[in-house]
C-alpha positions as CSV (number, residue, x, y, z in Angstrom):
1,M,172.4,97.1,303.9
2,V,173.1,93.5,302.8
3,R,169.4,93.6,301.3
4,L,169.5,96.7,299.6
5,K,172.4,95.4,297.5
6,E,170.4,93.1,297.0
7,V,167.8,95.3,295.2
8,A,170.1,97.2,293.5
9,L,172.0,94.2,291.7
10,D,168.4,93.3,290.9
11,L,167.2,96.3,289.7
12,L,171.0,96.0,287.1
13,F,171.2,92.6,286.7
14,P,167.3,91.5,286.1
15,Q,166.4,87.4,287.4
16,W,164.6,85.1,284.7
17,C,163.9,81.9,285.8
18,L,166.1,79.4,283.5
19,G,162.3,76.6,284.0
20,C,160.1,79.4,281.4
21,G,161.8,82.5,281.1
22,R,160.0,84.7,283.5
23,E,161.5,87.4,285.3
24,G,161.7,88.0,288.8
25,A,163.9,85.2,290.1
26,Y,166.5,82.6,289.3
27,I,163.8,79.2,289.2
28,C,160.7,80.8,289.7
29,A,157.9,79.5,292.4
30,S,155.9,77.0,289.7
31,C,159.3,75.7,288.4
32,Q,160.3,75.0,291.8
33,R,157.3,72.5,292.7
34,R,158.4,71.4,289.1
35,L,160.8,70.4,290.4
36,P,162.9,66.9,290.1
37,R,162.6,65.8,293.5
38,M,164.6,62.4,294.9
39,I,161.9,59.5,296.5
40,G,162.4,56.8,297.4
41,P,163.9,53.9,298.8
42,F,167.2,54.2,298.1
43,C,170.0,52.8,299.4
44,P,170.8,54.8,303.7
45,V,174.1,55.1,303.0
46,C,175.0,56.5,299.2
47,S,171.3,57.5,298.7
48,S,171.0,55.5,295.5
49,P,167.5,53.9,294.7
50,Q,166.9,50.1,295.9
51,A,163.7,49.2,296.4
52,S,164.5,47.2,298.7
53,G,165.4,50.8,300.9
54,L,168.5,48.5,302.5
55,I,171.5,49.2,302.1
56,C,172.5,48.4,298.8
57,P,175.4,46.2,297.5
58,A,177.9,48.7,296.4
59,C,177.6,49.8,300.1
60,T,177.6,46.3,301.9
61,S,180.8,45.2,299.7
62,Q,183.1,48.7,299.7
63,R,182.2,49.7,303.5
64,P,182.5,53.3,302.6
65,E,183.6,55.8,304.8
66,I,181.4,57.9,305.0
67,D,177.7,57.6,307.1
68,G,175.4,58.6,304.9
69,I,174.6,61.1,301.9
70,R,171.1,62.8,300.8
71,S,170.5,64.1,298.3
72,P,166.7,66.5,298.0
73,F,166.8,66.2,293.6
74,R,167.5,64.3,290.9
75,F,170.1,65.4,288.7
76,D,167.6,66.3,285.5
77,G,165.4,68.9,283.7
78,I,165.7,73.2,285.7
79,M,167.9,71.5,288.5
80,R,170.8,70.1,285.5
81,Q,170.6,73.6,284.1
82,A,170.9,75.7,287.0
83,I,173.8,73.5,288.2
84,H,175.7,74.1,285.6
85,Q,175.0,77.9,285.4
86,L,176.3,77.8,288.8
87,K,179.2,75.5,287.5
88,Y,179.9,76.8,283.9
89,R,178.6,79.5,283.5
90,N,179.8,81.7,286.2
91,L,176.1,82.1,287.7
92,R,177.4,82.7,290.9
93,A,174.5,84.6,292.6
94,I,172.3,81.6,291.9
95,A,173.9,79.9,294.9
96,R,172.0,82.2,297.0
97,L,168.2,80.1,296.0
98,L,170.5,77.0,295.5
99,A,171.4,77.3,299.0
100,R,168.2,78.0,300.2
101,L,166.6,74.8,298.8
102,L,169.2,72.5,300.8
103,N,168.1,75.1,304.2
104,E,164.3,73.9,303.4
105,Y,165.3,70.3,302.9
106,L,168.2,70.2,305.7
107,T,165.2,71.3,307.8
108,A,162.5,68.8,307.2
109,N,165.4,65.8,306.8
110,P,168.1,66.9,310.1
111,I,171.9,65.8,309.2
112,P,173.8,65.4,312.2
113,G,176.0,67.8,311.1
114,Q,177.9,70.6,314.3
115,V,180.3,72.4,310.9
116,L,180.1,72.4,307.1
117,V,183.2,71.7,305.0
118,P,182.8,72.8,301.0
119,V,184.6,69.3,298.9
120,P,187.1,70.9,298.3
121,L,188.9,71.5,294.3
122,H,192.4,71.5,293.9
123,Q,194.6,74.7,293.1
124,K,194.7,74.2,289.1
125,R,190.9,73.9,288.5
126,L,189.9,76.4,291.2
127,R,192.3,78.8,289.0
128,Q,191.1,77.7,285.7
129,R,187.6,78.5,287.5
130,G,188.0,81.6,288.8
131,Y,185.2,80.1,292.1
132,N,184.9,76.6,293.8
133,Q,180.9,76.5,293.5
134,S,180.8,73.9,296.9
135,Q,182.5,76.9,298.9
136,L,180.1,79.2,297.2
137,L,177.2,76.8,298.5
138,A,178.2,75.9,301.2
139,R,179.3,79.9,302.7
140,E,175.2,80.5,302.0
141,L,173.9,77.3,303.7
142,G,176.2,77.9,306.8
143,R,174.5,81.5,307.2
144,L,171.1,80.3,306.7
145,A,171.1,77.6,309.0
146,E,173.7,79.2,311.6
147,L,176.1,76.4,311.1
148,P,180.4,77.4,311.0
149,V,182.3,77.2,307.6
150,V,185.5,75.3,308.2
151,T,187.4,75.7,304.4
152,D,191.0,75.9,305.6
153,C,191.2,71.9,306.0
154,L,190.6,69.2,304.0
155,L,192.7,69.8,300.7
156,R,192.0,68.7,297.5
157,Q,196.0,67.5,297.3
158,R,196.1,66.2,293.4
159,P,194.0,66.8,290.3
160,A,191.9,64.4,288.3
161,P,189.7,64.2,285.5
162,P,185.8,65.4,286.3
163,Q,183.8,62.6,287.9
164,A,181.5,62.8,285.5
165,E,184.3,61.8,282.7
166,T,184.4,58.7,284.2
167,T,182.2,55.5,283.3
168,T,181.9,53.4,285.9
169,V,181.5,53.3,289.5
170,A,185.7,51.3,290.0
171,Q,187.4,53.6,287.7
172,R,185.1,56.9,290.0
173,R,186.7,55.7,293.4
174,A,190.3,54.8,291.8
175,N,189.8,58.2,290.2
176,V,189.8,60.2,293.9
177,A,191.3,57.4,296.4
178,Q,194.0,59.0,298.3
179,A,193.4,62.6,296.4
180,F,192.4,64.5,299.9
181,A,193.9,65.3,303.3
182,C,193.3,67.1,305.9
183,L,195.2,69.4,307.1
184,N,195.3,69.9,310.7
185,D,192.4,68.3,313.0
186,R,190.4,71.1,313.4
187,L,187.4,69.0,313.3
188,R,188.8,66.6,315.9
189,D,185.8,65.4,317.2
190,K,183.8,67.2,315.1
191,Q,180.1,66.2,312.9
192,V,181.4,67.1,309.9
193,L,178.3,67.6,306.9
194,L,180.4,68.0,303.2
195,I,178.2,70.2,300.9
196,D,178.7,69.9,297.2
197,D,176.2,70.3,293.8
198,V,176.0,66.3,292.6
199,A,176.6,63.3,293.5
200,T,177.8,60.9,290.9
201,S,178.3,57.5,292.3
202,G,179.5,59.0,295.7
203,A,182.6,58.3,295.5
204,T,184.2,61.9,295.6
205,L,182.6,62.4,299.4
206,D,183.3,59.1,300.3
207,A,187.5,60.0,299.1
208,C,186.6,62.8,301.4
209,A,184.8,61.5,304.8
210,A,188.4,59.2,304.8
211,A,190.4,62.5,305.3
212,L,188.4,63.7,307.1
213,K,188.1,61.3,309.4
214,A,191.5,59.8,309.8
215,T,192.1,62.6,311.5
216,G,189.1,62.0,314.0
217,A,186.2,64.0,312.7
218,S,183.4,61.5,315.1
219,S,180.9,61.3,311.8
220,V,181.3,63.0,307.7
221,W,177.7,62.8,305.8
222,G,177.6,64.3,302.6
223,L,175.0,66.8,301.6
224,T,174.5,67.5,297.4
225,L,171.4,69.7,295.5
226,A,171.4,67.0,293.2
227,R,171.7,63.2,292.9
228,E,172.7,61.5,289.1
229,V,170.3,58.7,289.4
């Protein structure tokens, strides 16, 4: 039944490749092969480029709560276009393809995770946008990876300007400091995999990890589609 609905939607609303304009998929097979992938060496915690492959000075000094962040792609080119279409142009249907790319990465590069938790939006931002793009990705990834998705624990308790509007790591950390809280301890002793679209400095994911660990999560890793480099 789900497949029949997908075929009907494709007939009514044909998919066009964001890279080359070819009909058939939002990112065709040829353009998928040219997606800007993250290539090491990078910091094993925040995944920022690090020639030594060791923990970077920022993570050494800040001692982040998050156990690690992984991203298959750089926030550039077609991947940047795809995320913008998902996030700002209401192209929710592309979440299925993007989640498949995440699942392929997760299969090849396993990350500790018993449960998926999307990074939440503040209620004001959620009302403005109408949906949480990270939740869409988490739900599609959960279906593919056969992992449960929890959306009623982690809460964004105060609004803040988008991280893209800040210019330094310090500003980004201050922007999300104590912005998140957990409503309950249902993730106690769980390995949590946080899902988001883009990692910039990793400050948002780290703030989420702090809230989750404060209520007993045993580990918290971040998985995003792309990383800003």
